C-alpha positions as CSV (number, residue, x, y, z in Angstrom):
1,X,87.4,130.5,96.5
2,X,90.0,129.1,98.8
3,X,93.5,129.6,100.0
4,X,95.9,131.6,97.9
5,X,93.4,132.2,95.1
6,X,91.4,134.4,97.5
7,X,94.6,136.4,98.3
8,X,95.3,136.9,94.5
9,X,91.7,138.0,93.9
10,X,91.7,140.3,96.9
11,X,94.9,142.0,95.9
12,X,93.9,142.4,92.3
13,X,90.5,143.7,93.2
14,X,92.0,146.3,95.6
15,X,94.4,147.4,92.8
16,X,91.5,147.8,90.4
17,X,89.5,149.8,92.9
18,X,92.5,152.2,93.4
19,X,92.4,152.8,89.7
20,X,88.7,153.7,89.7
21,X,87.1,150.4,88.7
22,X,83.9,149.1,90.3
23,X,84.7,145.5,91.2
24,X,82.5,142.5,91.8
25,X,83.8,138.9,92.5
26,X,82.2,135.6,91.7
27,X,79.8,137.0,89.0
28,X,78.3,134.5,86.6
29,X,81.2,132.0,87.3
30,X,83.9,134.7,86.6
31,X,86.3,135.4,89.5
32,X,86.3,139.1,88.8
33,X,84.1,141.4,86.8
34,X,85.0,145.1,86.9
35,X,83.7,148.2,85.1
36,X,85.0,151.8,84.7
37,X,82.9,154.0,82.4
38,X,82.0,152.0,79.3
39,X,85.0,149.6,79.8
40,X,84.7,146.2,81.4
41,X,87.2,143.7,82.6
42,X,86.5,140.0,83.2
43,X,89.2,138.1,84.9
44,X,90.0,134.5,86.0
45,X,92.5,134.0,88.8
46,X,94.6,131.2,90.3
47,X,96.7,131.1,93.4
48,X,99.8,129.2,94.2
49,X,99.3,125.5,93.5
50,X,101.3,122.3,93.1
51,X,100.3,121.9,89.4
52,X,101.0,125.5,88.1
53,X,101.0,124.6,84.4
54,X,97.9,122.6,84.5
55,X,96.0,125.1,86.6
56,X,97.0,128.0,84.4
57,X,95.8,126.0,81.3
58,X,92.5,125.4,83.1
59,X,92.2,129.1,83.9
60,X,92.7,130.0,80.2
61,X,89.9,127.6,79.3
62,X,87.6,129.1,81.9
63,X,88.4,132.6,80.5
64,X,87.6,131.5,76.9
65,X,84.2,130.3,78.1
66,X,83.5,133.8,79.4
67,X,84.2,135.5,76.1
68,X,81.3,137.0,74.2
69,X,82.0,138.2,70.7
70,X,78.6,139.9,70.6
71,X,79.3,142.2,73.5
72,X,78.9,145.8,72.3
73,X,81.0,147.4,75.0
74,X,84.8,147.3,75.2
75,X,85.9,144.2,77.2
76,X,89.3,143.3,78.4
77,X,89.8,139.7,79.6
78,X,92.6,138.9,82.0
79,X,94.4,136.1,83.8
80,X,95.7,136.9,87.2
81,X,98.3,134.7,88.8
82,X,100.8,134.7,91.6
83,X,104.4,135.6,90.7
84,X,105.4,132.0,90.6
85,X,103.0,131.3,87.7
86,X,104.2,134.1,85.5
87,X,106.1,131.8,83.1
88,X,103.1,129.4,82.8
89,X,100.7,132.3,82.1
90,X,103.0,133.6,79.4
91,X,103.2,130.3,77.5
92,X,100.2,131.6,75.5
93,X,102.1,133.8,73.1
94,X,101.8,137.6,73.3
95,X,100.3,137.7,69.8
96,X,97.6,135.2,70.7
97,X,96.8,137.1,73.9
98,X,96.6,140.3,72.0
99,X,94.3,138.9,69.3
100,X,92.0,137.6,72.0
101,X,92.2,140.8,74.2
102,X,93.7,138.9,77.1
103,X,96.0,140.7,79.6
104,X,98.2,138.9,82.1
105,X,98.6,140.3,85.6
106,X,100.9,139.0,88.3
107,X,100.4,139.5,92.1
108,X,103.4,139.2,94.3
109,X,103.4,138.0,98.0
110,X,103.1,141.6,99.2
111,X,100.0,142.2,97.1
112,X,101.7,144.3,94.4
113,X,100.2,143.9,90.9
114,X,102.0,144.1,87.7
115,X,100.7,143.9,84.1
116,X,103.0,141.6,82.1
117,X,104.1,143.1,78.9
118,X,105.8,140.0,77.3
């Protein structure tokens, strides 16, 4: 993990830990795997890039490959992006994200994390 992606992963991991999650990075090709009780979260992250749309589309594809419909524990999947990539991450409609169990999180330059509701 290089450059701005490491910043995004670090800020999101810190935010999760503050909310009681146990966080691991780079697990079975996933950027972030976290657990809290029976709940699990699997996330892919991207940093600031010159090809935001393409990189966000790639990230969604990577996340889809991590999905396991046979998992018997609750799993939330997430895409985590810098603030500049918010619009690109939301090009996948809210209804589709909801059906797939995918949340969108945005990390600003100061490391603050926001879950996108649109």
